[in-house]
Gaussian input, Z-matrix of N, CA and C with variables (Angstrom, degrees):
# hf/3-21g

backbone

0 1
 N
 C     1     B1
 C     2     B2     1     A1
 N     3     B3     2     A2     1     D1
 C     4     B4     3     A3     2     D2
 C     5     B5     4     A4     3     D3
 N     6     B6     5     A5     4     D4
 C     7     B7     6     A6     5     D5
 C     8     B8     7     A7     6     D6
 N     9     B9     8     A8     7     D7
 C    10    B10     9     A9     8     D8
 C    11    B11    10    A10     9     D9
 N    12    B12    11    A11    10    D10
 C    13    B13    12    A12    11    D11
 C    14    B14    13    A13    12    D12
 N    15    B15    14    A14    13    D13
 C    16    B16    15    A15    14    D14
 C    17    B17    16    A16    15    D15
 N    18    B18    17    A17    16    D16
 C    19    B19    18    A18    17    D17
 C    20    B20    19    A19    18    D18
 N    21    B21    20    A20    19    D19
 C    22    B22    21    A21    20    D20
 C    23    B23    22    A22    21    D21
 N    24    B24    23    A23    22    D22
 C    25    B25    24    A24    23    D23
 C    26    B26    25    A25    24    D24
 N    27    B27    26    A26    25    D25
 C    28    B28    27    A27    26    D26
 C    29    B29    28    A28    27    D27
 N    30    B30    29    A29    28    D28
 C    31    B31    30    A30    29    D29
 C    32    B32    31    A31    30    D30
 N    33    B33    32    A32    31    D31
 C    34    B34    33    A33    32    D32
 C    35    B35    34    A34    33    D33
 N    36    B36    35    A35    34    D34
 C    37    B37    36    A36    35    D35
 C    38    B38    37    A37    36    D36
 N    39    B39    38    A38    37    D37
 C    40    B40    39    A39    38    D38
 C    41    B41    40    A40    39    D39
 N    42    B42    41    A41    40    D40
 C    43    B43    42    A42    41    D41
 C    44    B44    43    A43    42    D42
 N    45    B45    44    A44    43    D43
 C    46    B46    45    A45    44    D44
 C    47    B47    46    A46    45    D45
 N    48    B48    47    A47    46    D46
 C    49    B49    48    A48    47    D47
 C    50    B50    49    A49    48    D48
 N    51    B51    50    A50    49    D49
 C    52    B52    51    A51    50    D50
 C    53    B53    52    A52    51    D51
 N    54    B54    53    A53    52    D52
 C    55    B55    54    A54    53    D53
 C    56    B56    55    A55    54    D54
 N    57    B57    56    A56    55    D55
 C    58    B58    57    A57    56    D56
 C    59    B59    58    A58    57    D57
 N    60    B60    59    A59    58    D58
 C    61    B61    60    A60    59    D59
 C    62    B62    61    A61    60    D60
 N    63    B63    62    A62    61    D61
 C    64    B64    63    A63    62    D62
 C    65    B65    64    A64    63    D63
 N    66    B66    65    A65    64    D64
 C    67    B67    66    A66    65    D65
 C    68    B68    67    A67    66    D66
 N    69    B69    68    A68    67    D67
 C    70    B70    69    A69    68    D68
 C    71    B71    70    A70    69    D69
 N    72    B72    71    A71    70    D70
 C    73    B73    72    A72    71    D71
 C    74    B74    73    A73    72    D72
 N    75    B75    74    A74    73    D73
 C    76    B76    75    A75    74    D74
 C    77    B77    76    A76    75    D75
 N    78    B78    77    A77    76    D76
 C    79    B79    78    A78    77    D77
 C    80    B80    79    A79    78    D78
 N    81    B81    80    A80    79    D79
 C    82    B82    81    A81    80    D80
 C    83    B83    82    A82    81    D81
 N    84    B84    83    A83    82    D82
 C    85    B85    84    A84    83    D83
 C    86    B86    85    A85    84    D84
 N    87    B87    86    A86    85    D85
 C    88    B88    87    A87    86    D86
 C    89    B89    88    A88    87    D87
 N    90    B90    89    A89    88    D88
 C    91    B91    90    A90    89    D89
 C    92    B92    91    A91    90    D90
 N    93    B93    92    A92    91    D91
 C    94    B94    93    A93    92    D92
 C    95    B95    94    A94    93    D93
 N    96    B96    95    A95    94    D94
 C    97    B97    96    A96    95    D95
 C    98    B98    97    A97    96    D96
 N    99    B99    98    A98    97    D97
 C   100   B100    99    A99    98    D98
 C   101   B101   100   A100    99    D99
 N   102   B102   101   A101   100   D100
 C   103   B103   102   A102   101   D101
 C   104   B104   103   A103   102   D102
 N   105   B105   104   A104   103   D103
 C   106   B106   105   A105   104   D104
 C   107   B107   106   A106   105   D105
 N   108   B108   107   A107   106   D106
 C   109   B109   108   A108   107   D107
 C   110   B110   109   A109   108   D108
 N   111   B111   110   A110   109   D109
 C   112   B112   111   A111   110   D110
 C   113   B113   112   A112   111   D111
 N   114   B114   113   A113   112   D112
 C   115   B115   114   A114   113   D113
 C   116   B116   115   A115   114   D114
 N   117   B117   116   A116   115   D115
 C   118   B118   117   A117   116   D116
 C   119   B119   118   A118   117   D117
 N   120   B120   119   A119   118   D118
 C   121   B121   120   A120   119   D119
 C   122   B122   121   A121   120   D120
 N   123   B123   122   A122   121   D121
 C   124   B124   123   A123   122   D122
 C   125   B125   124   A124   123   D123
 N   126   B126   125   A125   124   D124
 C   127   B127   126   A126   125   D125
 C   128   B128   127   A127   126   D126
 N   129   B129   128   A128   127   D127
 C   130   B130   129   A129   128   D128
 C   131   B131   130   A130   129   D129
 N   132   B132   131   A131   130   D130
 C   133   B133   132   A132   131   D131
 C   134   B134   133   A133   132   D132
 N   135   B135   134   A134   133   D133
 C   136   B136   135   A135   134   D134
 C   137   B137   136   A136   135   D135
 N   138   B138   137   A137   136   D136
 C   139   B139   138   A138   137   D137
 C   140   B140   139   A139   138   D138
 N   141   B141   140   A140   139   D139
 C   142   B142   141   A141   140   D140
 C   143   B143   142   A142   141   D141
 N   144   B144   143   A143   142   D142
 C   145   B145   144   A144   143   D143
 C   146   B146   145   A145   144   D144
 N   147   B147   146   A146   145   D145
 C   148   B148   147   A147   146   D146
 C   149   B149   148   A148   147   D147
 N   150   B150   149   A149   148   D148
 C   151   B151   150   A150   149   D149
 C   152   B152   151   A151   150   D150
 N   153   B153   152   A152   151   D151
 C   154   B154   153   A153   152   D152
 C   155   B155   154   A154   153   D153
 N   156   B156   155   A155   154   D154
 C   157   B157   156   A156   155   D155
 C   158   B158   157   A157   156   D156
 N   159   B159   158   A158   157   D157
 C   160   B160   159   A159   158   D158
 C   161   B161   160   A160   159   D159

   B1=1.4514
   B2=1.5235
   B3=1.3337
   B4=1.4545
   B5=1.5223
   B6=1.3482
   B7=1.4623
   B8=1.5202
   B9=1.3252
   B10=1.4616
   B11=1.5245
   B12=1.3208
   B13=1.4646
   B14=1.5186
   B15=1.3388
   B16=1.4590
   B17=1.5208
   B18=1.3239
   B19=1.4587
   B20=1.5313
   B21=1.3173
   B22=1.4608
   B23=1.5210
   B24=1.3306
   B25=1.4607
   B26=1.5275
   B27=1.3305
   B28=1.4722
   B29=1.5242
   B30=1.3295
   B31=1.4612
   B32=1.5207
   B33=1.3244
   B34=1.4545
   B35=1.5249
   B36=1.3230
   B37=1.4628
   B38=1.5245
   B39=1.3224
   B40=1.4602
   B41=1.5302
   B42=1.3278
   B43=1.4647
   B44=1.5189
   B45=1.3206
   B46=1.4572
   B47=1.5297
   B48=1.2980
   B49=1.4623
   B50=1.5197
   B51=1.3199
   B52=1.4620
   B53=1.5185
   B54=1.3182
   B55=1.4547
   B56=1.5259
   B57=1.3246
   B58=1.4525
   B59=1.5199
   B60=1.3104
   B61=1.4593
   B62=1.5235
   B63=1.3119
   B64=1.4562
   B65=1.5250
   B66=1.3056
   B67=1.4555
   B68=1.5239
   B69=1.2948
   B70=1.4654
   B71=1.5240
   B72=1.3229
   B73=1.4660
   B74=1.5209
   B75=1.3153
   B76=1.4669
   B77=1.5147
   B78=1.3317
   B79=1.4590
   B80=1.5341
   B81=1.3203
   B82=1.4613
   B83=1.5238
   B84=1.3156
   B85=1.4664
   B86=1.5227
   B87=1.3368
   B88=1.4595
   B89=1.5282
   B90=1.3205
   B91=1.4634
   B92=1.5231
   B93=1.3167
   B94=1.4685
   B95=1.5276
   B96=1.3177
   B97=1.4633
   B98=1.5256
   B99=1.3160
   B100=1.4602
   B101=1.5184
   B102=1.3199
   B103=1.4593
   B104=1.5122
   B105=1.3212
   B106=1.4665
   B107=1.5228
   B108=1.3119
   B109=1.4580
   B110=1.5255
   B111=1.3167
   B112=1.4659
   B113=1.5230
   B114=1.3294
   B115=1.4649
   B116=1.5195
   B117=1.3230
   B118=1.4619
   B119=1.5267
   B120=1.3168
   B121=1.4589
   B122=1.5219
   B123=1.3214
   B124=1.4650
   B125=1.5301
   B126=1.3320
   B127=1.4689
   B128=1.5333
   B129=1.3317
   B130=1.4591
   B131=1.5248
   B132=1.3252
   B133=1.4588
   B134=1.5192
   B135=1.3150
   B136=1.4631
   B137=1.5233
   B138=1.3128
   B139=1.4631
   B140=1.5199
   B141=1.3204
   B142=1.4587
   B143=1.5170
   B144=1.2994
   B145=1.4674
   B146=1.5273
   B147=1.3204
   B148=1.4703
   B149=1.5255
   B150=1.3294
   B151=1.4552
   B152=1.5246
   B153=1.3192
   B154=1.4541
   B155=1.5265
   B156=1.3265
   B157=1.4656
   B158=1.5231
   B159=1.3125
   B160=1.4668
   B161=1.5012
   A1=110.59
   A2=117.22
   A3=121.02
   A4=112.08
   A5=115.89
   A6=119.61
   A7=111.48
   A8=116.41
   A9=120.39
   A10=110.60
   A11=116.06
   A12=119.55
   A13=110.23
   A14=116.51
   A15=120.03
   A16=111.43
   A17=117.10
   A18=121.05
   A19=110.24
   A20=116.89
   A21=120.41
   A22=110.88
   A23=116.99
   A24=121.29
   A25=110.63
   A26=116.72
   A27=120.65
   A28=110.46
   A29=117.28
   A30=120.66
   A31=110.72
   A32=116.92
   A33=120.92
   A34=110.70
   A35=117.01
   A36=120.71
   A37=111.08
   A38=117.36
   A39=120.87
   A40=110.96
   A41=117.08
   A42=120.98
   A43=111.63
   A44=118.02
   A45=121.15
   A46=112.18
   A47=116.03
   A48=120.71
   A49=110.61
   A50=115.58
   A51=120.20
   A52=111.52
   A53=117.09
   A54=119.08
   A55=111.74
   A56=116.96
   A57=119.34
   A58=108.70
   A59=116.13
   A60=120.84
   A61=109.76
   A62=115.16
   A63=121.41
   A64=106.24
   A65=115.77
   A66=119.29
   A67=110.44
   A68=115.82
   A69=121.21
   A70=110.33
   A71=116.78
   A72=120.11
   A73=110.95
   A74=117.32
   A75=121.03
   A76=110.58
   A77=116.60
   A78=120.43
   A79=111.02
   A80=117.06
   A81=121.10
   A82=110.61
   A83=116.98
   A84=120.50
   A85=110.10
   A86=117.36
   A87=120.80
   A88=111.56
   A89=116.84
   A90=120.23
   A91=111.63
   A92=117.05
   A93=120.77
   A94=109.99
   A95=117.43
   A96=120.25
   A97=111.13
   A98=116.99
   A99=120.52
   A100=111.55
   A101=116.96
   A102=120.86
   A103=112.05
   A104=116.39
   A105=120.03
   A106=111.25
   A107=116.47
   A108=120.24
   A109=110.61
   A110=117.09
   A111=120.68
   A112=111.18
   A113=117.64
   A114=120.54
   A115=111.65
   A116=116.28
   A117=120.69
   A118=110.52
   A119=116.78
   A120=120.06
   A121=111.52
   A122=116.56
   A123=120.28
   A124=110.84
   A125=115.74
   A126=119.92
   A127=111.07
   A128=117.10
   A129=119.22
   A130=111.24
   A131=117.80
   A132=120.21
   A133=110.44
   A134=116.73
   A135=120.19
   A136=110.58
   A137=116.83
   A138=120.66
   A139=111.12
   A140=117.18
   A141=120.21
   A142=111.83
   A143=118.86
   A144=119.16
   A145=109.76
   A146=117.80
   A147=120.84
   A148=110.07
   A149=117.15
   A150=120.49
   A151=111.09
   A152=117.84
   A153=119.90
   A154=112.02
   A155=118.67
   A156=120.56
   A157=111.98
   A158=117.53
   A159=120.36
   A160=111.44
   D1=-41.79
   D2=-179.77
   D3=-63.53
   D4=-37.02
   D5=178.41
   D6=-65.82
   D7=-37.11
   D8=178.48
   D9=-64.99
   D10=-40.32
   D11=179.91
   D12=-65.42
   D13=-43.46
   D14=179.21
   D15=-63.82
   D16=-40.70
   D17=179.13
   D18=-66.21
   D19=-42.41
   D20=178.09
   D21=-63.89
   D22=-38.99
   D23=178.60
   D24=-63.33
   D25=-42.40
   D26=178.82
   D27=-64.22
   D28=-40.46
   D29=178.65
   D30=-64.58
   D31=-39.82
   D32=178.48
   D33=-65.12
   D34=-41.89
   D35=178.35
   D36=-63.18
   D37=-41.24
   D38=178.90
   D39=-66.32
   D40=-34.82
   D41=-177.92
   D42=-68.72
   D43=-34.10
   D44=-177.74
   D45=-105.85
   D46=13.98
   D47=-178.61
   D48=-65.97
   D49=141.35
   D50=178.33
   D51=-89.39
   D52=1.21
   D53=179.84
   D54=-79.55
   D55=-14.31
   D56=177.18
   D57=-74.38
   D58=145.50
   D59=179.97
   D60=-81.23
   D61=114.48
   D62=175.83
   D63=-109.35
   D64=122.65
   D65=-178.03
   D66=-74.32
   D67=159.46
   D68=178.55
   D69=-63.06
   D70=-35.76
   D71=178.70
   D72=-64.30
   D73=-43.49
   D74=178.42
   D75=-61.86
   D76=-44.29
   D77=179.26
   D78=-63.32
   D79=-39.70
   D80=178.94
   D81=-64.63
   D82=-41.69
   D83=178.93
   D84=-62.88
   D85=-44.41
   D86=178.37
   D87=-61.60
   D88=-40.92
   D89=179.41
   D90=-65.93
   D91=-41.18
   D92=178.82
   D93=-65.92
   D94=-44.70
   D95=178.72
   D96=-63.02
   D97=-40.48
   D98=177.35
   D99=-63.91
   D100=-40.47
   D101=178.04
   D102=-65.04
   D103=-42.73
   D104=178.69
   D105=-64.29
   D106=-40.65
   D107=177.57
   D108=-63.82
   D109=-41.28
   D110=178.13
   D111=-62.48
   D112=-42.54
   D113=178.00
   D114=-64.00
   D115=-41.39
   D116=178.59
   D117=-62.23
   D118=-45.25
   D119=179.46
   D120=-64.42
   D121=-38.15
   D122=179.19
   D123=-64.14
   D124=-46.02
   D125=-179.37
   D126=-66.22
   D127=-44.29
   D128=-177.54
   D129=-69.11
   D130=-35.23
   D131=176.94
   D132=-64.83
   D133=-44.25
   D134=178.83
   D135=-63.41
   D136=-41.18
   D137=-178.28
   D138=-65.61
   D139=-47.55
   D140=-176.07
   D141=-75.37
   D142=-25.57
   D143=176.77
   D144=-72.03
   D145=-31.64
   D146=176.54
   D147=-70.60
   D148=-36.26
   D149=179.88
   D150=-69.04
   D151=-33.97
   D152=-175.97
   D153=-77.99
   D154=-15.37
   D155=-179.94
   D156=-89.52
   D157=-4.30
   D158=-179.45
   D159=-76.95

């Protein structure tokens, strides 16, 4: 079990490692997608909170 945890931890570290080359275009796409998701969540939260107060 301990070996599995260590292996999973190493995989997680490799997945979020900053040593991988991320292009500016990839970063821009991620930022735009994150922004769009945030706007969608903001609008849907506002919409459904108004519906629940009726």
